[in-house]
C-alpha positions as a printed Julia matrix, in Angstrom:
134×3 Matrix{Float64}:
 -10.61  -23.16  62.65
 -13.51  -20.8   63.29
 -13.3   -17.14  62.39
 -12.51  -14.96  65.4
 -14.7   -12.14  64.05
 -18.45  -11.95  63.72
 -19.89  -12.1   60.21
 -20.53   -8.33  60.14
 -17.06   -7.53  61.54
 -15.39   -9.8   58.94
 -17.48   -8.17  56.23
 -16.3    -4.73  57.38
 -12.66   -5.87  57.38
 -12.92   -7.34  53.88
 -14.49   -4.13  52.52
 -11.38   -2.25  53.65
  -9.19   -4.25  51.23
  -8.58   -1.92  48.32
  -7.69   -2.8   44.75
  -5.3     0.11  44.33
  -2.56    1.73  46.38
  -2.12   -1.54  48.23
   0.99   -1.36  50.42
   1.85   -5.04  50.07
   1.77   -4.93  46.28
   1.66   -1.71  44.27
   3.53    0.53  46.68
   6.39   -1.98  46.9
   6.73   -1.98  43.12
   6.64    1.83  43.03
   9.55    1.84  45.48
  11.36   -0.76  43.36
  10.99    1.45  40.25
  12.17    4.53  42.12
  15.17    2.76  43.66
  16.3     1.66  40.18
  15.41    4.94  38.44
  12.96    3.14  36.15
  10.87    5.78  34.42
   8.06    5.95  31.92
   5.49    4.12  34.0
   1.98    5.3   34.73
  -0.61    4.17  37.25
  -4.39    4.23  37.49
  -5.01    4.48  33.74
  -8.5     3.53  32.69
  -7.66    0.45  30.66
  -9.4    -2.89  30.37
  -8.52   -5.12  33.31
  -7.16   -2.2   35.36
  -3.41   -2.83  35.08
  -1.44   -1.67  38.11
   1.26   -0.09  35.92
   1.59    0.7   32.25
   4.62    1.64  30.21
   2.86    3.27  27.23
   5.97    3.72  25.08
   6.85    0.02  25.19
   3.23   -1.18  25.34
   3.86   -3.07  28.57
   1.34   -3.62  31.35
   2.17   -4.91  34.81
  -0.21   -6.56  37.21
   0.72   -7.23  40.82
  -1.63   -9.95  42.0
  -2.36  -10.49  45.67
  -1.62  -14.13  46.44
  -4.88  -14.85  48.25
  -7.2   -12.99  45.88
  -5.72  -14.38  42.68
  -5.23  -18.0   43.71
  -1.53  -18.36  44.49
  -1.25  -20.94  47.23
   2.14  -19.84  48.55
   0.88  -19.57  52.12
  -1.7   -22.34  52.06
  -4.38  -19.89  53.2
  -7.8   -21.41  52.67
 -10.78  -19.86  54.47
 -12.66  -22.39  56.54
 -15.92  -20.48  56.55
 -17.82  -20.0   53.31
 -15.47  -22.35  51.43
 -17.71  -22.6   48.38
 -18.02  -18.82  48.1
 -14.25  -18.28  48.31
 -13.44  -21.12  45.94
 -15.82  -19.64  43.35
 -14.63  -16.07  43.95
 -10.97  -16.97  43.45
 -11.8   -19.12  40.4
 -13.61  -16.12  38.84
 -10.58  -13.92  39.55
  -8.24  -16.44  37.9
 -10.51  -16.7   34.85
 -10.71  -12.89  34.57
  -6.9   -12.61  34.89
  -6.49  -15.01  31.94
  -9.0   -13.06  29.84
  -7.29   -9.76  30.61
  -3.84  -11.16  29.76
  -5.17  -12.58  26.48
  -6.81   -9.25  25.6
  -3.58   -7.3   26.01
  -1.41   -9.86  24.21
  -3.87   -9.99  21.3
  -3.51   -6.22  21.03
   0.29   -6.24  20.92
   1.07   -5.54  24.57
   3.62   -7.28  26.76
   2.0    -8.49  29.98
   3.99   -8.98  33.17
   2.29  -10.5   36.19
   3.9   -10.67  39.59
   2.63  -12.42  42.68
   2.61  -10.41  45.89
   5.08  -12.9   47.42
   7.53  -12.38  44.51
   8.06   -8.71  45.31
  10.62   -9.71  47.95
  12.86  -11.24  45.27
  14.42   -8.17  43.65
  16.81  -10.27  41.53
  13.85  -12.03  39.94
  12.14   -8.67  39.37
  15.34   -7.32  37.8
  15.51  -10.29  35.4
  11.84  -10.25  34.43
  11.65   -6.5   33.93
  14.96   -6.26  32.08
  14.08   -9.18  29.78
  10.77   -7.51  28.9
  12.17   -3.98  28.49
   9.58   -2.37  30.74
């Protein structure tokens, strides 16, 4: 299926995708924390790998990974144009995610990673967060 936007229009759209304050990921988790009165979290700290949330007292970092950008194939979304570029881009993101996780674990941190699509499952979030004492 061909892209319905011109190359320059698509480029403009993609530049608008931000890595922080993303409504489909970070903001949903902020609301989740607030609804459950979970405290002690911080955002936008200048740490390696740019975790979305940190709990400094428990040395826990949380990453909320967008499904498309980080290689989760829950929706089967594969760009038809520039396939090689996107395949390589997503592969680099996956490799970087692994390196970041390893870095934190090697330094005594607990690392929680959630897929964007998992944020709908509050019972799963409850279990994962409770089991890791975030």
